[in-house]
Legacy VTK file of the C-alpha trace (Angstrom):
# vtk DataFile Version 3.0
C-alpha trace
ASCII
DATASET POLYDATA
POINTS 456 float
0.000 0.000 0.000
1.301 3.435 -0.909
2.078 5.777 1.957
0.786 9.354 2.081
2.420 11.532 -0.538
3.695 8.463 -2.364
3.173 7.976 -6.086
4.406 5.845 -8.913
5.404 9.002 -10.764
7.868 11.605 -9.669
7.248 15.324 -9.235
9.571 16.028 -12.149
7.372 13.974 -14.516
4.330 16.161 -13.922
3.372 19.479 -12.420
3.934 19.371 -8.637
0.774 19.313 -6.516
0.340 21.581 -3.486
-1.854 20.787 -0.489
-3.244 23.902 1.234
-4.336 23.907 4.884
-5.771 27.079 6.419
-6.342 27.831 10.097
-7.804 30.930 11.713
-9.896 33.803 10.461
-11.204 35.015 7.117
-8.094 37.154 6.666
-6.035 33.960 6.597
-8.422 32.475 4.028
-7.700 35.471 1.801
-3.950 35.033 2.269
-4.126 31.333 1.416
-6.211 32.122 -1.646
-3.571 34.608 -2.741
-0.768 32.041 -2.307
-2.827 29.419 -4.126
-3.350 31.787 -7.055
0.358 32.620 -7.215
1.362 28.959 -7.224
-1.257 27.943 -9.795
-0.148 30.799 -12.040
3.409 29.447 -11.750
2.356 26.029 -13.059
1.652 24.123 -9.858
-1.524 22.093 -9.338
-3.657 21.832 -6.214
-3.648 18.493 -4.400
-6.891 16.904 -3.245
-5.235 15.485 -0.152
-1.970 14.505 1.475
-1.822 11.282 -0.510
-1.214 13.071 -3.818
0.695 16.151 -2.608
4.303 16.985 -3.416
4.401 19.856 -0.901
2.058 21.085 1.836
1.465 24.759 2.651
-0.144 25.367 6.046
-1.302 28.900 6.881
-1.347 29.350 10.647
-3.072 31.505 13.265
-1.489 32.896 16.418
-4.093 35.408 17.600
-4.549 33.475 20.843
-2.359 30.965 22.662
-4.973 28.316 21.909
-4.774 29.171 18.199
-0.987 28.840 18.279
-1.297 25.436 19.948
-3.866 24.362 17.356
-1.558 25.499 14.549
1.401 23.537 15.933
-0.743 20.452 16.528
-2.170 20.646 13.004
1.345 20.950 11.593
2.547 17.896 13.520
-0.522 15.925 12.415
0.186 16.930 8.830
3.798 15.802 9.242
2.557 12.383 10.362
0.287 12.152 7.321
3.063 12.875 4.849
5.845 10.946 6.609
7.180 7.750 5.142
6.156 8.382 1.568
8.034 7.088 -1.447
8.944 10.691 -2.220
9.441 13.557 0.181
6.498 15.890 0.846
7.961 18.932 2.621
5.832 21.250 4.738
5.917 25.049 4.435
4.469 26.881 7.447
3.114 30.362 6.683
1.289 33.186 8.408
0.954 34.313 11.973
2.985 31.675 13.822
6.176 32.355 11.793
5.494 36.096 12.047
5.174 35.898 15.814
7.935 33.441 16.702
10.352 33.833 13.803
13.721 32.089 13.910
12.917 30.161 17.101
10.652 27.828 15.130
13.366 26.070 13.139
14.704 24.229 16.184
11.241 23.658 17.674
9.656 22.260 14.504
12.249 20.298 12.514
9.332 18.687 10.651
8.869 21.946 8.727
11.047 22.614 5.681
10.510 26.377 5.509
8.814 29.198 7.401
7.183 32.166 5.664
6.127 35.241 7.608
2.808 36.853 6.665
4.515 39.844 5.066
6.606 37.536 2.846
3.816 35.359 1.476
3.930 36.906 -2.000
7.256 35.095 -2.347
5.647 31.685 -1.798
6.469 30.377 -5.289
10.196 30.874 -4.720
10.035 29.148 -1.333
8.103 26.162 -2.659
10.427 25.799 -5.637
13.417 25.846 -3.286
12.101 23.173 -0.919
11.264 20.988 -3.933
14.698 21.503 -5.451
13.247 23.187 -8.521
14.902 26.044 -10.410
13.678 29.563 -9.775
10.805 30.781 -11.926
12.027 32.479 -15.099
9.437 35.246 -15.019
7.151 37.100 -12.668
4.069 34.963 -13.289
1.362 35.339 -10.714
2.280 38.695 -9.234
-0.828 40.612 -10.317
-2.672 42.072 -7.350
-6.105 40.813 -8.444
-5.262 37.119 -8.722
-7.754 35.058 -6.718
-9.089 31.513 -6.928
-12.519 32.021 -5.321
-15.165 29.663 -6.665
-18.003 30.517 -4.272
-20.674 33.188 -4.223
-19.004 35.375 -1.581
-15.425 36.543 -1.273
-13.516 38.277 1.499
-11.351 41.166 0.316
-8.628 42.573 2.560
-8.449 46.364 2.388
-5.622 46.810 4.880
-2.983 45.004 6.875
-1.637 45.498 10.383
-2.969 47.601 13.248
-1.901 50.727 15.126
-4.226 50.403 18.115
-2.009 48.274 20.389
-4.887 47.158 22.605
-3.236 45.740 25.701
-4.715 42.247 25.218
-3.887 41.871 21.525
-0.741 40.594 19.795
-1.843 41.477 16.251
0.357 44.613 15.885
3.381 42.513 16.831
2.389 39.772 14.381
1.067 41.773 11.433
2.910 45.054 11.897
1.761 48.654 11.694
-1.388 49.648 9.828
-1.236 50.194 6.082
-4.071 50.519 3.592
-4.305 48.943 0.173
-4.987 51.536 -2.492
-8.539 52.029 -3.665
-7.450 51.162 -7.199
-6.045 47.815 -6.049
-9.144 46.951 -4.034
-11.556 47.916 -6.819
-9.547 45.970 -9.395
-9.734 42.857 -7.221
-13.468 43.321 -6.626
-14.110 43.759 -10.355
-12.174 40.586 -11.165
-14.105 38.650 -8.518
-17.428 39.856 -9.894
-16.424 38.883 -13.406
-15.551 35.434 -12.037
-19.030 34.869 -10.591
-18.789 36.263 -7.053
-21.897 38.193 -5.995
-20.911 39.482 -2.549
-17.659 41.028 -1.388
-16.905 41.334 2.320
-14.327 43.997 3.094
-12.097 43.043 6.017
-8.973 44.218 7.837
-7.773 44.567 11.398
-9.397 48.014 11.648
-11.458 48.781 8.547
-12.853 52.090 9.796
-9.523 53.912 9.496
-8.878 52.756 5.933
-7.197 55.526 3.935
-5.673 57.326 6.928
-2.247 56.725 5.388
-3.241 57.481 1.783
-3.956 61.182 1.847
-6.852 63.594 2.189
-10.251 62.382 1.030
-9.331 58.699 1.235
-11.877 57.282 3.684
-13.708 54.002 4.097
-16.874 55.742 2.923
-15.191 56.840 -0.308
-13.869 53.309 -0.837
-17.316 51.800 -0.259
-18.811 54.078 -2.905
-16.189 52.988 -5.437
-16.617 49.316 -4.599
-20.404 49.729 -4.894
-19.942 51.060 -8.426
-17.902 47.964 -9.294
-20.542 45.503 -8.065
-23.588 47.421 -9.342
-23.635 45.912 -12.864
-23.764 42.451 -11.260
-26.488 43.364 -8.723
-23.943 42.426 -6.073
-23.689 43.115 -2.360
-20.993 44.882 -0.330
-20.476 44.135 3.353
-17.855 45.560 5.715
-16.639 43.966 8.962
-14.498 44.923 11.977
-15.442 48.573 12.471
-14.271 50.146 15.703
-16.684 52.594 17.422
-14.465 55.575 16.564
-14.673 54.673 12.887
-18.402 55.325 12.609
-18.190 58.784 11.065
-21.178 60.733 9.749
-19.884 60.153 6.205
-19.692 56.390 6.730
-23.149 56.166 8.309
-24.635 58.137 5.400
-22.906 55.873 2.875
-24.209 52.695 4.492
-27.675 54.238 4.609
-27.795 55.700 1.120
-25.810 53.342 -1.159
-28.074 50.366 -2.005
-25.233 47.926 -2.670
-23.750 48.489 0.803
-25.640 46.272 3.231
-27.005 47.843 6.452
-25.040 45.303 8.475
-22.622 46.823 10.969
-20.012 44.871 12.907
-18.557 46.844 15.833
-16.458 44.827 18.322
-16.876 46.646 21.642
-14.975 44.060 23.786
-16.437 45.658 26.926
-18.569 48.594 28.045
-17.040 49.493 31.410
-15.054 52.719 31.050
-12.418 51.452 33.486
-11.978 48.123 31.716
-11.872 49.786 28.299
-9.148 52.145 29.507
-7.164 49.190 30.869
-7.578 47.540 27.479
-6.056 50.592 25.806
-9.392 51.446 24.246
-11.667 54.437 24.630
-15.344 54.832 25.350
-17.923 54.415 28.058
-21.372 52.841 28.396
-22.975 56.206 27.734
-20.954 56.812 24.569
-21.682 53.326 23.251
-25.396 53.659 23.960
-25.427 56.986 22.145
-23.606 55.460 19.170
-25.966 52.506 18.797
-29.041 54.709 19.267
-27.767 57.011 16.506
-27.095 54.091 14.168
-30.555 52.620 14.737
-32.146 56.015 14.210
-30.260 56.858 11.024
-30.218 53.357 9.493
-33.633 51.793 10.164
-33.669 47.999 10.125
-29.914 47.795 10.524
-28.362 44.561 11.805
-25.727 44.870 14.536
-22.935 42.423 15.346
-20.440 42.857 18.180
-17.811 41.032 20.224
-17.479 40.880 24.004
-14.586 39.706 26.159
-14.989 38.126 29.587
-12.399 37.970 32.339
-9.989 40.759 31.393
-7.416 41.285 34.188
-8.971 43.110 37.104
-12.555 42.707 35.843
-14.804 42.639 38.888
-18.080 40.797 39.310
-19.834 44.144 39.010
-18.063 44.968 35.729
-18.887 41.511 34.350
-22.535 42.138 35.236
-22.305 45.563 33.607
-21.241 43.989 30.310
-23.987 41.368 30.569
-26.648 44.008 31.212
-25.338 46.199 28.386
-25.532 43.382 25.832
-29.008 42.438 27.057
-30.147 46.050 26.797
-28.782 46.592 23.297
-30.179 43.267 21.995
-27.467 42.728 19.390
-28.468 40.524 16.463
-25.178 38.634 16.693
-22.538 38.668 19.415
-19.349 36.631 19.668
-17.939 36.079 23.150
-14.350 35.260 24.080
-12.637 34.514 27.351
-9.592 36.737 27.847
-6.360 34.964 26.907
-3.069 35.912 28.570
-1.024 36.445 25.429
2.758 36.414 25.583
4.292 39.814 24.862
1.168 41.887 25.510
0.795 44.500 28.225
-2.276 42.813 29.709
-0.345 39.578 30.220
1.864 41.413 32.716
-1.035 42.980 34.635
-1.789 42.022 38.193
-5.188 40.629 39.169
-5.424 38.017 36.432
-8.894 36.512 36.672
-8.887 32.802 37.613
-9.566 30.472 34.704
-12.728 28.999 36.194
-14.163 32.474 36.776
-13.354 33.513 33.195
-15.064 30.438 31.806
-18.116 30.928 34.026
-18.469 34.567 32.922
-17.956 33.579 29.305
-20.646 30.901 29.419
-23.024 33.333 31.133
-22.577 35.742 28.209
-22.835 32.977 25.606
-26.179 31.869 27.047
-27.456 35.439 26.767
-26.143 36.073 23.266
-27.621 32.822 21.973
-30.994 33.769 23.402
-30.785 37.175 21.708
-29.412 35.769 18.463
-32.012 33.036 18.145
-34.767 35.599 18.717
-33.267 37.999 16.159
-33.088 35.173 13.609
-36.694 34.140 14.279
-37.840 37.749 13.800
-37.126 37.401 10.066
-39.671 34.588 9.637
-42.454 35.873 7.393
-40.152 38.102 5.368
-39.532 37.814 1.639
-35.839 38.330 1.019
-33.154 37.844 -1.574
-30.730 35.019 -0.819
-27.349 34.332 -2.380
-26.979 30.621 -3.110
-23.759 29.301 -1.575
-24.119 25.618 -2.348
-26.234 22.467 -2.395
-26.351 19.915 0.413
-28.060 16.550 0.775
-30.865 16.902 3.302
-33.208 14.348 4.886
-35.724 14.854 2.088
-33.284 15.241 -0.769
-31.022 18.032 -2.012
-31.483 21.503 -0.566
-30.057 24.857 -1.520
-27.940 26.571 1.132
-27.577 30.332 1.027
-27.544 33.464 3.114
-29.619 36.627 3.274
-28.349 40.196 3.557
-28.516 40.053 7.367
-26.238 36.980 7.548
-22.505 37.406 7.061
-21.069 34.382 5.242
-19.381 31.794 7.465
-20.553 33.626 10.597
-24.273 34.055 11.076
-26.101 30.936 10.008
-27.746 30.181 6.686
-31.016 29.879 4.794
-32.060 26.327 3.855
-34.293 26.028 0.788
-35.786 22.563 0.555
-36.480 22.497 -3.160
-35.791 24.474 -6.289
-33.176 24.778 -8.959
-30.456 27.385 -8.724
-26.712 27.602 -9.208
-24.061 28.781 -6.783
-23.915 32.554 -7.071
-27.548 32.978 -8.070
-29.546 35.549 -6.117
-33.013 34.096 -5.553
-36.191 35.382 -3.954
-37.222 33.404 -0.871
-40.071 33.422 1.632
-38.713 32.702 5.119
-41.086 30.239 6.804
-39.285 28.870 9.868
-36.150 29.159 12.007
-34.025 26.987 14.264
-31.206 28.502 16.304
-29.334 30.753 13.831
-30.698 28.902 10.770
-33.702 29.796 8.623
-35.928 27.727 6.350
-37.105 29.296 3.129
-39.330 28.553 0.158
-38.258 29.598 -3.321
-40.516 32.210 -4.893
-41.017 31.350 -8.540
-42.044 34.818 -9.627
-41.420 37.856 -7.540
-44.549 39.731 -6.590
LINES 1 457
456 0 1 2 3 4 5 6 7 8 9 10 11 12 13 14 15 16 17 18 19 20 21 22 23 24 25 26 27 28 29 30 31 32 33 34 35 36 37 38 39 40 41 42 43 44 45 46 47 48 49 50 51 52 53 54 55 56 57 58 59 60 61 62 63 64 65 66 67 68 69 70 71 72 73 74 75 76 77 78 79 80 81 82 83 84 85 86 87 88 89 90 91 92 93 94 95 96 97 98 99 100 101 102 103 104 105 106 107 108 109 110 111 112 113 114 115 116 117 118 119 120 121 122 123 124 125 126 127 128 129 130 131 132 133 134 135 136 137 138 139 140 141 142 143 144 145 146 147 148 149 150 151 152 153 154 155 156 157 158 159 160 161 162 163 164 165 166 167 168 169 170 171 172 173 174 175 176 177 178 179 180 181 182 183 184 185 186 187 188 189 190 191 192 193 194 195 196 197 198 199 200 201 202 203 204 205 206 207 208 209 210 211 212 213 214 215 216 217 218 219 220 221 222 223 224 225 226 227 228 229 230 231 232 233 234 235 236 237 238 239 240 241 242 243 244 245 246 247 248 249 250 251 252 253 254 255 256 257 258 259 260 261 262 263 264 265 266 267 268 269 270 271 272 273 274 275 276 277 278 279 280 281 282 283 284 285 286 287 288 289 290 291 292 293 294 295 296 297 298 299 300 301 302 303 304 305 306 307 308 309 310 311 312 313 314 315 316 317 318 319 320 321 322 323 324 325 326 327 328 329 330 331 332 333 334 335 336 337 338 339 340 341 342 343 344 345 346 347 348 349 350 351 352 353 354 355 356 357 358 359 360 361 362 363 364 365 366 367 368 369 370 371 372 373 374 375 376 377 378 379 380 381 382 383 384 385 386 387 388 389 390 391 392 393 394 395 396 397 398 399 400 401 402 403 404 405 406 407 408 409 410 411 412 413 414 415 416 417 418 419 420 421 422 423 424 425 426 427 428 429 430 431 432 433 434 435 436 437 438 439 440 441 442 443 444 445 446 447 448 449 450 451 452 453 454 455
């Protein structure tokens, strides 16, 4: 029996096959997609699994200690899969773990042939060629900024890299570097190419999307970028969604753009982390309960029907029982449509990791679960509130259900890969189609819909 990565043919007799493994957030998915496109443009093929791969590229996450551990474990598991083959199948580790730990990894992970920091990933073809013993590429194939390999209905588009906030709990600035925006021209070119390739929704992401353009000159704002992106998707009747907006980024210009530009969905994601003024200050963030209440009241007033997503953190160093209750009550009062909850993680190299009064692990987990119970109650109710509506749904795929094939898609108020889906029991449609659906039932964050043959 052939071992993983073994084959009766050699890599030199055919185009080498690359196995891609991605861990972490949507930003990592975009980075992997970029590396995939670069390698495919250079003549490589994508492997279906470890058994037919000549090289494996694993894109790692190191946002939290648990994510770093998962990345290392996944790398070691991958090494076991490819070990013992008839031909070598080297592993290239990319992304946040190499960016965070650098040269120390070589001695810790001898199973890995090469390490590529996040900022060096555009050089992936040269690294892969080197570990395979192949000559350097003769040209510059695959360097165009709009190369992507998305084959679904929605695509994440990074508009910036890095972060300048230096929140005391977060290692991202040390991993991804200082904030820098992609140019509007680059972003719009990528969006246009995605639309031409069949994508119908673009989701703009970055570490801090609200300050996009701050390093590009006067007049370059997220609102101006959204208007240009909206023009690019308009001929395709596409959608534009933006994630990861900090409270300070919600300018009057941005609010007006979300309200007035039809292609820009009235879906706003604002991670608050906490509401206590003291805790926020300790986090290196600004704000107070009063300021946050005023912000959300203004958004609801100026953008009727808007959907709100946020993120809360439990157990930050020094958080008292009263401050934990304050966050709970704030989330209950605001009735967010979607809310992610995380237990604080003591991250190496961050200011918060050195703070006194670290909250005991059992207390953190108890506070986290208390918030999760609340946010699920709110989220399930928000999802159920859409039953009875007629909405447009982007078809993401087809799955085999109990009663046969069903279409799986998402409505405007559901961010892809985050907020649940719409299940349509019968009907014919292709991935990327935008169909009209009557929502007839809900379960947890999922909705059941019936295809409308002819729109009323």
